[in-house]
C-alpha positions as CSV (number, residue, x, y, z in Angstrom):
1,M,129.6,135.5,121.1
2,Q,130.4,139.0,122.4
3,D,127.5,141.4,121.8
4,I,127.7,145.2,122.0
5,I,125.4,146.7,124.6
6,L,124.6,150.3,125.6
7,L,124.4,151.5,129.2
8,Q,121.6,154.0,130.0
9,C,121.5,156.3,133.1
10,T,118.7,155.4,135.4
11,S,118.0,159.0,136.5
12,C,118.3,161.1,133.3
13,K,117.8,158.3,130.7
14,N,120.8,159.3,128.6
15,K,122.8,156.6,126.9
16,N,126.4,157.3,128.0
17,Y,128.5,154.1,127.7
18,S,128.9,151.2,125.4
19,T,130.5,147.8,126.3
20,T,130.5,144.2,125.4
21,K,128.8,141.2,127.1
22,N,128.9,137.5,126.5
23,K,125.2,136.5,126.5
24,K,126.0,132.8,127.1
25,N,127.7,133.4,130.4
26,V,125.6,136.4,131.7
27,T,121.9,136.1,131.0
28,E,120.5,138.9,133.2
29,K,120.7,142.6,132.4
30,L,123.9,144.3,133.4
31,V,123.8,147.1,136.0
32,L,126.9,149.1,136.7
33,K,127.5,152.2,138.8
34,K,129.2,154.7,136.4
35,Y,129.7,158.5,136.3
36,C,127.0,160.4,134.3
37,R,128.2,163.7,133.0
38,H,124.7,165.0,132.6
39,C,123.7,164.3,136.2
40,R,127.3,165.1,137.4
41,K,127.3,162.1,139.8
42,H,127.8,158.4,140.0
43,V,124.5,156.5,139.3
44,D,123.4,153.1,138.2
45,H,123.5,152.5,134.5
46,K,121.3,149.6,133.1
47,E,121.8,147.7,129.9
48,T,119.7,148.6,126.8
49,K,119.6,147.4,123.2
50,A,122.4,148.5,120.9
């Protein structure tokens, strides 16, 4: 039941990372603090559709 999701930067809106998520266990949208090479800093990345 693993689904592929994309992580989008909250400041520049670029889709930088892809990961998997089990939608049965985690129902809310995933938010991770990751490095954005376009912004050149660590910012929150939110889940978007693949």
